[in-house]
C-alpha positions as CSV (number, residue, x, y, z in Angstrom):
1,X,11.0,-8.8,4.7
2,X,10.2,-4.9,5.4
3,X,7.8,-2.4,5.3
4,X,9.1,0.6,3.0
5,X,8.3,4.2,3.8
6,X,8.6,6.2,0.7
7,X,9.4,9.5,2.8
8,X,13.0,7.6,4.0
9,X,13.2,4.4,1.6
10,X,12.4,5.7,-1.8
11,X,15.6,4.2,-3.6
12,X,15.4,0.8,-1.9
13,X,11.4,1.0,-2.2
14,X,11.9,1.2,-5.9
15,X,14.4,-1.6,-6.2
16,X,12.0,-3.9,-4.4
17,X,9.2,-3.3,-6.6
18,X,11.5,-4.1,-9.6
19,X,12.9,-6.8,-8.3
20,X,9.3,-8.3,-7.7
21,X,7.6,-8.1,-11.2
22,X,5.2,-11.1,-10.5
23,X,4.6,-9.9,-6.7
24,X,1.8,-7.1,-5.5
25,X,2.0,-4.0,-4.0
26,X,0.6,-4.0,-0.8
27,X,0.0,-0.1,0.5
28,X,-1.4,0.9,3.6
29,X,-2.7,4.3,3.3
30,X,-2.9,5.7,7.1
31,X,-2.3,8.9,8.9
32,X,0.3,9.6,11.7
33,X,-2.3,11.0,14.1
34,X,-4.6,7.8,13.4
35,X,-4.4,5.3,16.9
36,X,-6.0,2.8,14.7
37,X,-3.2,2.9,12.1
38,X,-0.5,2.7,14.9
39,X,-2.0,-0.3,16.3
40,X,-2.3,-1.9,12.7
41,X,1.4,-0.8,11.8
42,X,3.2,-3.7,13.7
43,X,0.8,-6.5,12.5
44,X,1.4,-5.2,9.0
45,X,5.2,-5.6,9.2
46,X,4.6,-9.2,10.6
47,X,2.5,-9.8,7.5
48,X,5.2,-8.3,5.2
49,X,7.6,-11.0,6.8
50,X,5.0,-13.8,5.8
51,X,4.5,-12.6,2.1
52,X,8.3,-11.9,0.8
53,X,7.2,-11.9,-2.8
54,X,5.3,-9.0,-2.4
55,X,6.2,-5.4,-1.7
56,X,4.5,-3.9,1.5
57,X,4.7,0.1,1.9
58,X,3.2,2.2,4.3
59,X,1.9,5.8,2.9
60,X,1.1,8.6,5.2
61,X,-1.7,10.4,3.0
62,X,-0.9,13.8,4.6
63,X,2.7,13.7,4.2
64,X,2.3,12.4,0.5
65,X,-0.9,14.4,-0.2
66,X,0.7,16.0,-3.4
67,X,1.5,12.7,-5.0
68,X,-1.6,10.8,-4.3
69,X,-3.8,13.5,-6.0
70,X,-6.6,15.8,-4.8
71,X,-9.6,13.6,-5.7
72,X,-8.2,11.1,-3.1
73,X,-10.2,11.4,-0.2
74,X,-9.4,8.8,2.5
75,X,-12.2,8.8,5.1
76,X,-11.4,5.7,7.1
77,X,-8.3,3.8,8.1
78,X,-7.0,1.4,7.5
79,X,-7.4,2.1,3.5
80,X,-5.3,-0.7,1.6
81,X,-4.2,-0.9,-1.8
82,X,-3.6,-4.5,-3.5
83,X,-2.2,-4.2,-6.8
84,X,-0.1,-6.3,-9.2
85,X,3.5,-4.8,-9.4
86,X,3.3,-5.4,-13.3
87,X,0.3,-2.7,-13.0
88,X,-3.5,-2.9,-14.3
89,X,-6.5,-2.9,-12.3
90,X,-6.0,-3.3,-8.5
91,X,-6.9,-6.3,-7.0
92,X,-8.3,-4.3,-4.0
93,X,-8.8,-0.6,-3.1
94,X,-10.8,0.3,0.2
95,X,-11.2,0.3,3.8
96,X,-10.9,-2.7,5.5
97,X,-11.8,-3.7,9.4
98,X,-8.3,-2.8,11.5
99,X,-7.9,-6.9,11.7
100,X,-4.6,-8.3,10.0
101,X,-6.6,-11.5,9.4
102,X,-8.8,-9.7,7.1
103,X,-5.7,-8.5,4.9
104,X,-4.1,-12.0,5.5
105,X,-7.1,-14.0,3.9
106,X,-7.2,-11.4,1.1
107,X,-3.6,-11.8,0.2
108,X,-3.8,-15.8,0.4
109,X,-6.8,-16.2,-1.5
110,X,-5.7,-13.7,-4.4
111,X,-9.0,-12.0,-3.7
112,X,-10.1,-9.6,-6.3
113,X,-12.4,-6.6,-5.5
114,X,-11.8,-3.9,-7.8
115,X,-12.5,-0.1,-7.6
116,X,-13.3,2.0,-10.0
117,X,-10.5,3.6,-11.6
118,X,-11.6,7.2,-10.9
119,X,-11.4,6.6,-7.2
120,X,-8.1,4.9,-6.9
121,X,-4.8,6.9,-6.1
122,X,-2.1,6.1,-8.8
123,X,0.2,4.6,-5.8
124,X,2.0,2.5,-8.2
125,X,3.1,4.9,-10.7
126,X,4.3,7.4,-8.2
127,X,6.3,4.8,-6.2
128,X,8.1,3.7,-9.4
129,X,8.7,7.3,-10.4
130,X,12.3,9.2,-10.1
131,X,11.7,10.6,-6.8
132,X,9.0,8.7,-4.5
133,X,10.6,10.4,-1.2
134,X,8.8,13.9,-2.1
């Protein structure tokens, strides 16, 4: 499986989400200037290959600031959002240590650690919208 980038894969990303109604959106909210994010990206892609039922997305918070909402304040990286494609409360939203093993264990165990709805960006709605590449 691949990691989708909203700015270049909008149509494919929407199809991938629609094709995985029982899967999870696994979104890494990152920044192009962040060295930790750059190091994390290759492992994130490898993890996507091991979880083909899920949809992995790499979202640059500065490129897509208008769509993440003005209340979204990412202070540490990597910040992850894990949410059922069908919607509802996220399984997880927050910062994790930049070790892929943490995310891998979380996905394997189906861990749930929800965040208050007011703190979470509405990424799934945005990605399923009519123009995710904006």
